[in-house]
C-alpha positions in Angstrom: 2.8 -2.6 9.9 0.5 -3.7 7.1 3.5 -5.6 5.5 4.0 -7.5 8.8 0.4 -8.4 8.9 0.6 -9.7 5.3 3.5 -11.8 6.3 1.5 -13.3 9.1 -1.3 -14.0 6.7 1.1 -15.7 4.3 2.5 -17.9 7.1 -1.1 -18.8 8.0 -1.8 -19.7 4.3 1.4 -21.8 4.3 0.2 -23.6 7.5 3.4 -22.3 9.2 1.8 -19.8 11.6 3.0 -19.3 15.1 -0.5 -18.7 16.6 -4.0 -19.9 16.1 -5.4 -16.4 15.4 -2.9 -15.6 12.6 -5.6 -15.7 9.9 -7.7 -13.2 11.8 -4.6 -11.0 12.3 -3.7 -11.2 8.6 -7.1 -9.9 7.6 -6.3 -6.7 9.5 -3.7 -5.9 6.8 -6.1 -4.7 4.2 -8.0 -2.0 6.3 -4.7 -0.9 7.8 -3.1 -0.5 4.3 -6.1 1.5 3.2 -5.7 3.9 6.2 -2.0 4.3 5.3 -2.8 5.0 1.6 -5.4 7.7 2.6 -3.0 9.3 5.0 -0.2 9.3 2.3 -2.6 10.9 -0.2 -3.6 13.6 2.3 0.0 14.3 3.0 0.9 14.5 -0.7 -2.0 16.8 -1.4 -0.7 19.4 1.1 2.6 19.8 -0.6 
């Protein structure tokens, strides 16, 4: 999901975005990727 949001952010930066809120949507990639990283670390620590 974070990768999709990064793609949206890139399209916004390239002025090729499909919607007006694409910059705001793209900013959501960073916190989402941090959540994913923390979950992956927790999973790896259990093994």
